[in-house]
N, C-alpha and C positions, 0 to 999 in steps of 0.2 A: 192480474194473477200475481201470486210472489213467485219470486224464483226461488230456486234451492240448487246447491252442487251435488257432484258426485259424492264428496265428502259429507255432506250434511245428509244423503242419502242413503250414509256407508254406516253414518251413528245412527240415525233412525233402525238400520234393521238392526244393529247389533244392542239397541236399549231395546227395541219390539222383543227382542228374545230373550232379555235379561235385561229390565231396568234396575237389578239392583247392582249393575257393576260396577266397580269404583271408577274413579276418571284414569289414575293412572294404570289400571287393568285395561282396560278399553284404549289407553293411551299405544299401549305396547302392542295391542293388538290388532290395532288400525295404522299405525306407527304415523302418526302422529303423537308433538308435541300436547305436552298435558294442558298448558296454560292457554294451547289457539284451541281442545278438542272441551277446554271448560269454555269457554269463552262461545263456542260455536252451540253449544248445549244451551247454554242461558240465550241467546239469541233467535235459537229454534221454539225454547218456552214461550218467549217475550212476545214473538209473532204468531205464537200461536198452533205453530205446527204439531207442539207435542203439546197437549191439552192439560197431561198429567200423569205421577208418573204413580204407579198401581201396587196393588197386589191381587193377584188371583187364588182364591179360595177353591182348596180341595173337599168341594161339597158333599161328596159322597161320606168324607169323613164324619162331615156333622149329620149323617146319615138324611140328606137333602141326595132322594137318589131316584126321581124322577124327574123328566122335563120333558114340556109338551110343549107346541105351538097351536095356535085354538085361532081357526075361522070364524070373524066374528059379521055377521048381517044384523045391521040395526034400522032403527025407522031417523031418516037425513034430520027430519026436525027435532030431533032430543039428541043430536050430536054431542054435545057440550055439559051435559047432565050424564049421557052413557059416561065419557070418557070421564068425569070428577069421581063416580063410582065406579070403575076399574081402577083410577088410582087407588082406590084405597086398600083395592086387597090384597096384604101384604104379598103373595105368592104369586103376585104378575109380575114380572121382573123388567119389560118392555110392551110399549103399546106404541103401532107402527098401520099409520090411516095407508091403504094401499088404492091401487086398482085392481080391476079383474072380477075375479068370481067373488069376493069378499068385503065391505069397505075396511076392515079391521084385523089384524092381527096381533095376536099378545103372545106373550111366551110366560109361562109360567115354570118354576120349578114346585117339586112339592116332597114331602117323606116317601107319600104313598100311593101306588093307585088310587087307591079307596080316599084318601086327601084330596090326588088332581078331582075324582070323582067328583066330592063336594064344592069342589071350586068352582066346577063349570056349571053345573048342577045348580047346588045351591044358592052358589053367590052368583056368579055369573048371566046364569039361566032366569034371575027371577029380578037382573034390572027392567025399569021398568022401559019399553021400547029396543031389548035386546028379542030378533026375529028368527033367528036360529043360530047356530054355531057347531063348528064341525071340528074337533080334537083330533090332533095329529101327535101320537107319541114317539119320542124319541126313544130307539131299539138302540144305537150305535152311533155314536159319531165318530169324526175325524176331522180334525181341525188340519187348514193347509196354512202357512205363512204367505202374510196379504202381497197382494202383486209387486207394490213397490221394494217390498223387501229383497225380492227373489230376483226381478229383473230391474234393478233400480231407470235403466237406460227406459225402459217402457212409463217408467211416471212423467207427470208432465211440466216437470221443475223447468 
């Protein structure tokens, strides 16, 4: 396991909140020399702790107003073709194989409930080997900061 110190965790915490912050501004905020900060950020990226810097889109401004999680049970013999077919559906944002009541969980983003219904019934439900689905529509969402940004000492660095 790679080692990361408290400064690494503070940098990570700040960049998680706002990856667009400039190095000089972050330098002042953390009270760290800008050249040290720049090299630390480069090192965190090189060591793959920082995978990428990204933009979070306000999807509701694009009319994407429905989010859902769908639990799927499938024929285990058809795992690979089912996975391939699910990945072709643009509304599916992620696919995770899980233990427990379902074999897979997919996260879906849709414009409307009708569009969600069509994705689940007409697209997912028609894939050979899908045995059953259960859909959980997101009513309200509250995101929390990751544990490592709230309690850097709890991370295993």
